[in-house]
C-alpha positions as CSV (number, residue, x, y, z in Angstrom):
1,M,-25.3,-0.1,-10.4
2,R,-24.2,-1.6,-13.7
3,E,-22.0,-4.6,-13.4
4,I,-22.2,-5.9,-17.0
5,L,-19.0,-7.7,-18.0
6,P,-17.5,-7.7,-21.5
7,T,-17.4,-10.8,-23.5
8,D,-14.1,-12.3,-24.8
9,A,-15.0,-10.9,-28.2
10,D,-15.2,-7.4,-26.7
11,L,-11.9,-7.6,-24.9
12,P,-10.0,-10.7,-26.0
13,G,-6.9,-12.2,-24.4
14,L,-5.4,-10.5,-21.3
15,P,-5.1,-11.2,-18.5
16,T,-4.8,-14.9,-18.2
17,D,-3.2,-16.6,-15.1
18,D,0.1,-16.5,-17.0
19,D,-0.4,-12.7,-17.5
20,W,-0.9,-12.2,-13.8
21,R,2.2,-14.2,-13.1
22,R,4.2,-12.1,-15.6
23,L,2.8,-8.9,-14.2
24,Q,3.9,-9.9,-10.7
25,F,7.4,-10.8,-12.0
26,T,7.9,-7.6,-14.0
27,T,6.5,-5.5,-11.1
28,M,8.7,-7.3,-8.6
29,L,11.8,-6.5,-10.6
30,Y,11.6,-2.9,-9.3
31,Y,12.8,-4.3,-5.9
32,L,15.8,-6.0,-7.5
33,H,16.7,-3.2,-10.0
34,E,16.1,-0.2,-7.8
35,T,17.8,-1.5,-4.6
36,N,21.2,-0.4,-3.4
37,P,23.1,-3.7,-3.3
38,D,25.5,-2.4,-0.6
39,N,22.7,-1.9,2.0
40,G,19.4,-3.1,0.6
41,L,17.7,0.4,0.6
42,V,15.0,0.8,-2.1
43,R,14.6,3.9,-4.2
44,D,11.4,5.9,-3.7
45,K,10.9,6.2,-7.5
46,T,12.8,5.8,-10.8
47,E,13.6,9.5,-11.1
48,P,17.4,9.8,-11.0
49,N,19.1,10.6,-7.7
50,T,16.0,10.0,-5.5
51,P,16.4,8.7,-2.0
52,A,15.2,5.6,-0.4
53,S,11.6,5.2,0.9
54,I,11.2,3.2,4.1
55,A,7.7,2.2,3.0
56,A,9.2,0.8,-0.2
57,I,11.8,-1.1,1.8
58,G,9.0,-2.6,3.9
59,M,7.1,-3.7,0.7
60,A,10.2,-5.1,-0.8
61,L,10.7,-7.2,2.3
62,A,7.0,-8.4,2.2
63,A,7.4,-9.3,-1.5
64,T,10.4,-11.5,-0.7
65,P,8.3,-14.6,0.1
66,V,6.5,-14.2,-3.2
67,G,9.8,-14.1,-5.0
68,V,10.9,-17.3,-3.3
69,E,7.6,-19.2,-3.8
70,R,7.4,-18.0,-7.5
71,G,11.0,-19.1,-8.2
72,V,12.4,-15.6,-8.8
73,I,15.1,-16.1,-6.2
74,I,16.2,-19.2,-4.2
75,R,15.4,-19.2,-0.5
76,E,19.0,-19.3,0.7
77,F,20.0,-16.2,-1.3
78,A,16.7,-14.4,-0.4
79,A,17.5,-15.0,3.3
80,K,21.0,-13.6,2.9
81,I,19.7,-10.4,1.2
82,T,17.0,-10.0,3.8
83,R,19.4,-10.5,6.7
84,K,21.7,-7.8,5.2
85,V,19.0,-5.1,4.9
86,L,17.6,-5.8,8.4
87,R,21.0,-5.7,9.9
88,Y,21.7,-2.4,8.2
89,L,18.4,-0.9,9.4
90,V,18.9,-2.0,13.0
91,E,22.4,-0.5,13.0
92,L,21.4,2.9,11.6
93,P,21.6,5.8,14.1
94,Q,18.5,6.5,16.2
95,G,18.3,9.8,18.1
96,P,17.0,13.4,18.3
97,E,19.8,14.7,16.0
98,P,18.4,16.1,12.7
99,D,20.6,13.9,10.6
100,A,19.9,10.6,12.3
101,S,17.9,7.8,10.5
102,G,15.1,7.7,13.1
103,Y,14.0,8.3,16.6
104,K,12.2,6.2,19.3
105,G,12.4,3.3,17.0
106,F,10.6,5.0,14.1
107,F,12.2,6.0,10.8
108,Y,12.3,9.1,8.7
109,H,10.2,8.9,5.6
110,F,13.1,9.2,3.2
111,L,16.7,8.2,3.7
112,G,19.8,8.8,1.7
113,I,20.2,5.7,-0.4
114,E,24.0,5.6,0.2
115,T,24.1,6.9,3.8
116,G,20.8,5.7,5.3
117,R,20.3,9.1,7.0
118,R,17.5,11.6,6.8
119,V,17.2,13.7,3.7
120,W,15.1,16.8,2.7
121,Q,14.2,17.6,6.4
122,C,11.5,15.0,5.9
123,E,9.2,13.9,8.8
124,L,9.6,10.9,11.0
125,S,6.7,9.0,9.6
126,T,4.6,6.7,11.7
127,I,2.7,5.2,8.8
128,D,5.7,4.6,6.6
129,S,7.5,3.1,9.6
130,A,4.5,0.8,10.0
131,F,4.9,-0.5,6.4
132,L,8.6,-1.2,7.2
133,F,7.7,-3.1,10.4
134,A,5.0,-5.1,8.6
135,G,7.5,-6.1,6.0
136,A,10.0,-7.0,8.7
137,L,7.4,-9.2,10.5
138,T,6.5,-10.8,7.2
139,V,10.0,-12.1,6.7
140,A,10.4,-13.0,10.4
141,T,7.4,-15.2,10.1
142,Y,8.2,-16.7,6.7
143,F,11.9,-17.5,7.3
144,D,11.2,-20.1,10.0
145,R,13.9,-22.6,9.4
146,D,16.7,-23.5,11.8
147,T,19.6,-22.0,9.9
148,P,21.9,-19.2,11.0
149,D,20.6,-16.7,8.3
150,E,17.0,-17.3,9.0
151,A,17.4,-17.3,12.8
152,E,19.2,-13.9,12.5
153,I,16.4,-12.6,10.3
154,R,13.9,-13.4,13.1
155,Q,16.1,-11.8,15.7
156,L,16.7,-8.6,13.7
157,A,13.1,-8.1,12.6
158,T,11.9,-8.6,16.1
159,E,14.4,-6.0,17.4
160,L,13.4,-3.5,14.7
161,Y,9.7,-3.8,15.5
162,E,9.9,-4.0,19.3
163,R,12.0,-0.9,19.9
164,A,9.3,1.4,18.4
165,D,7.7,3.5,21.2
166,W,4.1,3.7,20.1
167,N,3.0,5.7,23.2
168,W,5.6,8.4,22.5
169,A,4.1,8.7,19.0
170,C,0.8,9.6,20.6
171,D,2.2,12.7,22.1
172,G,-0.1,12.5,25.1
173,G,-3.3,12.0,23.1
174,A,-5.4,9.0,22.5
175,T,-4.5,8.6,18.8
176,L,-1.3,8.3,16.9
177,T,0.3,11.4,15.3
178,H,1.4,11.4,11.7
179,G,4.9,11.9,12.8
180,W,7.6,14.2,14.2
181,R,10.4,16.6,13.2
182,P,13.4,17.5,15.3
183,E,13.0,21.1,14.2
184,S,9.4,21.6,15.2
185,G,8.2,18.5,17.2
186,F,5.1,16.5,16.5
187,I,3.0,16.9,13.4
188,P,-0.4,18.2,14.4
189,H,-2.3,15.7,12.3
190,R,-3.5,12.5,13.8
191,W,-4.6,9.1,12.5
192,R,-8.4,9.3,13.0
193,G,-11.1,7.9,10.8
194,Y,-10.9,5.0,8.4
195,D,-7.8,4.9,6.2
196,E,-4.5,2.9,5.8
197,G,-3.9,3.8,9.5
198,L,-5.8,0.6,10.4
199,L,-2.5,-1.3,10.1
200,L,-0.7,1.2,12.2
201,Y,-3.0,0.6,15.2
202,L,-2.9,-3.2,14.8
203,L,0.9,-3.1,14.9
204,G,0.9,-0.7,17.9
205,L,-1.6,-2.7,19.8
206,G,0.3,-5.9,19.2
207,S,3.7,-4.6,20.4
208,P,5.0,-6.7,23.3
209,T,7.2,-3.9,24.5
210,H,5.5,-0.5,24.1
211,P,1.8,-1.4,23.3
212,L,-0.9,1.1,22.6
213,P,-3.8,0.9,25.0
214,P,-7.1,-0.5,23.6
215,E,-8.7,2.9,23.9
216,S,-6.4,4.2,21.2
217,Y,-8.2,2.0,18.7
218,A,-11.6,3.2,19.9
219,A,-10.4,6.8,19.4
220,Y,-9.3,5.9,15.9
221,T,-12.7,4.5,14.9
222,E,-14.9,7.0,16.7
223,T,-14.8,9.3,13.6
224,Y,-15.6,6.6,11.1
225,Q,-18.1,7.7,8.4
226,W,-20.6,5.1,7.3
227,K,-22.3,6.3,4.1
228,E,-24.6,5.2,1.4
229,I,-23.2,5.9,-2.0
230,Y,-24.8,4.8,-5.3
231,G,-27.0,2.4,-3.3
232,R,-24.1,0.8,-1.6
233,E,-23.4,1.1,2.2
234,L,-19.8,1.3,3.3
235,L,-17.3,2.8,5.6
236,Y,-16.1,5.7,3.5
237,S,-12.6,6.7,2.5
238,G,-12.1,8.3,-0.9
239,P,-8.7,7.1,-2.2
240,L,-8.8,3.5,-3.2
241,F,-5.3,2.7,-1.7
242,T,-6.7,3.3,1.8
243,H,-9.0,0.3,1.3
244,Q,-6.0,-1.9,0.3
245,L,-2.8,-1.3,2.1
246,S,-3.7,-2.9,5.5
247,H,-5.2,-5.8,3.5
248,M,-1.9,-6.7,1.9
249,W,-1.0,-8.3,5.2
250,V,-4.3,-9.0,7.0
251,D,-7.0,-11.3,5.8
252,F,-10.1,-9.4,7.0
253,R,-12.6,-11.9,5.6
254,G,-15.0,-13.0,8.3
255,I,-13.3,-11.2,11.2
256,R,-15.0,-8.1,12.7
257,D,-14.4,-5.4,15.2
258,A,-17.2,-3.7,17.1
259,F,-17.9,-1.2,14.3
260,M,-18.2,-3.9,11.6
261,R,-20.3,-6.1,13.8
262,Q,-22.7,-3.2,14.3
263,H,-23.0,-2.8,10.5
264,D,-23.0,-6.5,9.7
265,S,-20.0,-6.3,7.5
266,D,-16.2,-6.7,7.5
267,Y,-13.3,-4.8,6.1
268,F,-12.8,-7.1,3.2
269,E,-16.5,-6.7,2.1
270,N,-16.1,-2.9,2.7
271,S,-13.1,-2.8,0.3
272,R,-15.2,-4.7,-2.3
273,Q,-18.0,-2.0,-2.0
274,A,-15.4,0.8,-2.2
275,T,-14.1,-0.8,-5.4
276,F,-17.5,-0.8,-7.0
277,V,-18.1,2.8,-5.9
278,Q,-15.0,3.8,-7.8
279,Q,-16.1,2.1,-11.0
280,E,-19.6,3.6,-10.7
281,Y,-18.1,7.1,-10.3
282,A,-16.2,6.6,-13.5
283,I,-19.3,5.4,-15.3
284,R,-21.3,8.4,-14.2
285,N,-18.3,10.7,-14.9
286,P,-19.8,13.9,-13.5
287,M,-16.9,16.1,-14.5
288,N,-16.8,14.6,-18.1
289,W,-13.1,13.6,-18.1
290,V,-11.8,11.8,-21.2
291,G,-11.7,8.1,-21.1
292,Y,-13.6,7.4,-17.8
293,G,-16.0,4.5,-18.0
294,E,-16.8,1.0,-16.9
295,Y,-13.3,-0.2,-17.7
296,C,-11.3,2.9,-17.1
297,W,-11.1,4.0,-13.4
298,G,-8.9,3.9,-10.3
299,F,-8.6,7.0,-8.1
300,T,-5.9,7.2,-5.5
301,A,-2.8,8.8,-4.3
302,C,-0.6,9.1,-7.4
303,D,1.5,11.2,-9.7
304,G,-0.4,13.7,-11.9
305,P,0.3,16.1,-14.8
306,G,1.3,19.0,-12.5
307,W,-0.2,22.0,-10.7
308,V,-1.6,23.7,-13.7
309,T,-4.8,25.1,-15.2
310,R,-5.5,24.5,-18.9
311,E,-8.3,25.2,-21.2
312,I,-9.5,21.9,-22.7
313,N,-12.2,22.0,-25.4
314,G,-13.2,25.4,-24.2
315,V,-13.4,24.5,-20.5
316,K,-10.9,25.5,-17.9
317,R,-9.5,22.4,-16.1
318,E,-7.5,22.3,-13.0
319,F,-4.8,19.5,-12.8
320,F,-2.7,18.3,-9.9
321,D,0.7,16.8,-9.2
322,Y,1.1,14.1,-6.6
323,I,-2.1,14.1,-4.5
324,A,-4.6,11.7,-2.9
325,R,-7.4,11.6,-5.5
326,G,-10.6,9.9,-4.5
327,A,-14.2,9.0,-5.5
328,P,-16.9,10.1,-5.5
329,F,-16.1,13.3,-3.6
330,G,-12.7,14.0,-5.2
331,P,-10.3,15.5,-5.7
332,D,-10.4,14.5,-9.3
333,D,-8.5,15.8,-12.3
334,G,-8.9,13.0,-14.8
335,T,-5.9,11.0,-13.6
336,V,-6.3,7.2,-13.4
337,A,-4.0,4.7,-11.6
338,P,-3.9,1.2,-13.1
339,W,-1.9,-0.2,-10.2
340,V,-4.6,0.6,-7.7
341,V,-7.2,-1.3,-9.8
342,V,-5.0,-4.4,-9.9
343,A,-4.5,-4.1,-6.1
344,S,-8.3,-4.6,-5.7
345,L,-8.2,-8.0,-7.5
346,P,-9.0,-10.1,-4.4
347,F,-12.1,-7.9,-3.6
348,A,-13.8,-7.7,-7.0
349,P,-12.2,-9.8,-9.7
350,E,-15.3,-9.7,-11.9
351,I,-14.7,-6.0,-12.6
352,I,-10.9,-5.9,-12.1
353,I,-10.1,-8.4,-14.8
354,P,-11.9,-6.7,-17.6
355,T,-10.6,-3.3,-16.5
356,A,-7.0,-4.7,-16.6
357,R,-7.8,-6.0,-20.1
358,N,-8.7,-2.5,-21.1
359,F,-5.6,-1.0,-19.6
360,A,-3.5,-3.6,-21.5
361,R,-5.1,-2.4,-24.7
362,L,-4.1,1.2,-23.9
363,N,-0.5,0.1,-24.0
364,L,0.3,1.2,-20.5
365,G,3.1,-1.4,-20.0
366,M,1.4,-4.4,-18.4
367,T,4.1,-6.7,-19.9
368,H,7.0,-4.3,-19.7
369,L,9.6,-3.7,-17.1
370,Y,8.0,-2.8,-13.7
371,G,4.5,-3.4,-15.1
372,F,1.7,-0.9,-15.6
373,R,2.7,2.8,-15.7
374,P,1.4,4.1,-12.3
375,S,-0.9,6.8,-13.6
376,F,-2.1,8.5,-16.8
377,N,-4.5,11.3,-17.8
378,Q,-6.3,11.2,-21.2
379,S,-7.7,14.7,-20.6
380,F,-4.2,16.2,-20.6
381,P,-2.7,16.3,-24.1
382,V,1.0,15.9,-24.5
383,E,2.4,16.4,-28.0
384,D,5.5,14.3,-27.7
385,S,3.8,11.4,-25.8
386,P,3.3,8.2,-27.8
387,A,-0.2,8.0,-26.4
388,G,-1.0,11.7,-27.2
389,W,-1.8,12.3,-23.5
390,W,0.1,12.4,-20.2
391,V,1.6,9.3,-18.8
392,T,3.8,9.4,-15.7
393,P,7.5,8.9,-16.6
394,Y,8.3,7.3,-13.3
395,H,7.5,4.1,-11.3
396,F,7.1,4.4,-7.5
397,G,8.3,1.8,-5.0
398,I,5.1,2.0,-2.9
399,D,2.9,1.3,-6.0
400,Q,4.7,-1.9,-6.8
401,G,4.1,-3.7,-3.6
402,P,0.3,-3.6,-3.7
403,V,0.4,-5.2,-7.1
404,V,2.8,-8.0,-6.2
405,L,1.2,-8.8,-2.8
406,M,-2.5,-8.5,-3.7
407,V,-2.2,-10.5,-7.0
408,E,-0.5,-13.2,-4.8
409,N,-3.2,-13.0,-2.2
410,Y,-5.8,-13.5,-5.0
411,R,-3.9,-16.4,-6.5
412,T,-2.8,-18.3,-3.4
413,G,-3.4,-16.2,-0.2
414,L,0.3,-16.4,0.5
415,L,0.7,-13.2,2.5
416,W,-2.5,-13.7,4.4
417,N,-1.5,-17.2,5.4
418,I,1.9,-16.1,6.5
419,M,0.6,-13.3,8.6
420,R,-2.0,-15.5,10.3
421,R,1.0,-17.0,12.0
422,C,2.4,-13.6,13.1
423,S,1.9,-13.2,16.8
424,P,1.9,-9.4,16.9
425,I,-0.7,-9.1,14.1
426,A,-3.0,-11.6,15.9
427,A,-2.5,-9.9,19.2
428,G,-3.2,-6.5,17.7
429,L,-6.4,-7.8,16.1
430,C,-7.6,-9.3,19.4
431,K,-6.8,-6.2,21.4
432,A,-8.7,-4.1,18.8
433,G,-11.8,-6.3,19.5
434,F,-11.7,-8.4,16.3
435,T,-13.5,-11.8,16.6
436,G,-14.6,-14.6,14.4
437,G,-13.3,-16.4,11.4
438,W,-9.7,-17.5,11.3
439,L,-8.8,-15.6,14.5
440,E,-10.9,-18.1,16.5
441,Q,-10.4,-21.2,14.4
442,G,-6.6,-21.2,14.8
443,Q,-6.0,-21.6,11.1
444,S,-2.5,-21.3,9.7
């Protein structure tokens, strides 16, 4: 495994600590600019007329303490904005009707940004609801002062989280389903095997009203795949985002469940290994995509050039639209996502920082509004593109949160420290069998 870092002469300048601060600020502006001021709902992406994403709303909530601590917004106004969106969410209609906003405490993936009701016949999403609940619990824990606004935040966030019926979402099985539709019932897919669903189970186990039984977590982990890849041993999951999203809220350093105790690791170290695997895959570049290398990588769920086959330099190439790309087993179409590299900053800064420098040199918008463009593909020529190759025209709400939160966790540990004080998270970890580290030391 090559881990040779460039010198300052190779890649001068970016990113300094001020650059990380600026990237956080410009990325966070998405949640100010793309939010409906009437109700606090956040657009899924910058494409015109798109609905709100409940996951993006959850990440916007989680980013609120960062905005306060970094001086983007004063605490009093942040509390009022937070109270407003939580009150709106709590009051949205819940029921089996196809045009409701949610059912059994969970929410539909996409909501009309003006109406707050289901759009596109989309699914009731357990994982996207989990991101919403995690954001709500973040602000409930952070806003701890004895003021009317902050007290109401705690009350509303608790109500939003505690009404979710986690056992209903299991549909009689041991594991959680991906979701439900009023037209056809439960989605047949279940959350099993390592992925971002780790957060889902911690929230379900920690619920004081409708908790999952401990055996649900055992059922989730029983299909884990421990692999050796490029000489590194790790719990495998291909897309890099799956190694990050739960970590935005939970500091997994030094705490272990039964699986990680068996393998003498923890989920933080596992994410570090997964980050190096991604870089090594790009260095080896088995499919010979343009641009891949030591400082150009990052494979995850992201936008792509489209479902099309093109002949590139005499070779037929298949490209994808929005799909979960992964390494080293694919899928892979030459598309790279800078945001997902930045979101691994706490795990492996020694390779993230020079890679971010390289992305900055590619003029992908690090210092522009909303930060780095979410994805690009140097193997897909585009004549009218300033770069000469495909760059996504949109920013996505769920790509912004990981940058804001993980850069902050790298700089100060803010989100991790907040959530150490969150009772449902601590309870969920304990019921899942996590021990050690801060869980037993009572740190805050």
